[in-house]
N, C-alpha and C positions, 0 to 999 in steps of 0.2 A: 199287419203286425210282424215285426221281425222276430224270428226264432232260430234256434240252432246255429248252424254255420254262419248265416248272414248276420245274426246278432253278434256272434263272436268276432267276425271280421270288422263290423262297425266299431266295436269296443277296441279292437287292436288299432285301427286307424285313429280313433279319437285319443288314444293313450300316448301317441307319439308326439313329444313336445317339439313344436316348430315355431319359428318367428322369421320374419323376413331376413334373408341372408344367413339364416341358421336352420337350414332345411335338410342337412345331411342325413339325419336319421330317417326322415320320411322318404328321401330319395333312395336310400339303401333298402328300406322296407319294400318300396315299389319294385326295385330291381330284383329283389329276392322273390317276390310274388310272381312277377312277370316271367322270370327265369324258370321257376318251379312249374308254372302252367305251360311253359313252352311257347309263350307269345314272343314274336319278334318285335324288338323295340330298338329305338335309337335314342341316345342321350347326347345333347349338344354340350358345348363348352360351359354354358351357364348352369346346366343341370336340368333343363327342360327335357321331358320325356315324351316321345312320340311312338305310338303303337298302331300298327295296322294288322288287323286280323281278317283273313279271308281274301277272296278275289271278287271284285265287283266293278261294274262300270262307274257307279257312284256309291259312296259310303255315307251312312249317317256318321256324325262326328260329335263326340262329347268332350267337353273341356272343363278342367277344374284347375285350382292352383294349390301349391303345397305349403304355402306360408300362412300364418295367422298373425293377428295383432297382439297376441298374448306373448309375454316374455317366456323364454324357455324355463320350464320347471321340471327338473329331473326327479322330483318327488310326486309328479302328477299321477293320480290314480283315478280311473273312471269307475264310478259307482252307479249301480242300477237301483232305482227306487221304483216302487209301485204306488201309484196314487190314483184312486178312483178308477181302477181297471186299466190304467195306462202305464206303460213302461217309460220311465224318464232316466236318461243317462246324463250325469253331471260330473264335473271334475272337482277333486279336492287335492290339497297338498297332504300327502300321507304323513308328513312330519308334524305339521301344525294343525291338521284337520280343518283348515280354512278352505273356503271355495277357491277354485283355481280354474281359469279359463281353459277351454279345450278347443276353441276354434270350430265349434260345431257346424256352422254354415259352410266354412271352407272345407273341412274334412269330410262332411257329408257328400260334397261334390266328388272328392277323391274316392270315397266308398262307392258312390253310384257309377263312376267310371269303371271301377273294377267289376262291379256287377254287370254292366253292359258288355264288358269283354267276355264274361262267363256266359252270358245269356244269348248274345247275337252271334251269328255265323260270320257276318261281314260288318266290320265296324272300325272306326278310327277313334283314337283317344289321344288328346294332348294334355299334358300336365305341366303347367308353367310355374316357374319359381318367382318369388318376390313380387307378387302382384299387388300386395297391400301398400307398397311404397312407390307406386307409380307405374304399374304394368311393365316391370323390368323384363320379365321373361317373354311375355306376349309381344312386346315391341320388337323383340329379336327373333320372332317365330320364323320357322322355315316355311316359306311360301309354297314350296313344292309339295310339302305334306298335305296342304289343303287343296291341291289341284283337282282331286277327284271327289270332292265333297258334294253331296246333293241331298235331295229329299225324295221320299217315296210318294208316289201318287197312288191313291187307293180308289 
């Protein structure tokens, strides 16, 4: 169960309206968070963000994308409901009070990437733009960024 800071971060990420090719607010949010945390990152001309934290021979890598299929709604509000002991986050249009898509699957990936950066000492994260319309960001991915990706053997 998410509580405290993690729940607040998830709500923040979910509340940022994005759509393919309309990801400026999410990219700005990510840059603010990465800068505040002191994580070194690179943003390419498309808006893809690449983060490397630590030093390692091989890094675990987490990837998500910043767009959703939902139209940008500047009245988007994330509301928290409790049902049968479970916390449910959903979106509404604060003006009409009608349901509004929040891109939960996409944005949960962004949230988890940020959590992995905070949790792991050595990690790489790639956040691609406009994936919902044909893998626009990932098709232009920087191959050098993925050169030291590996998996741990336990």
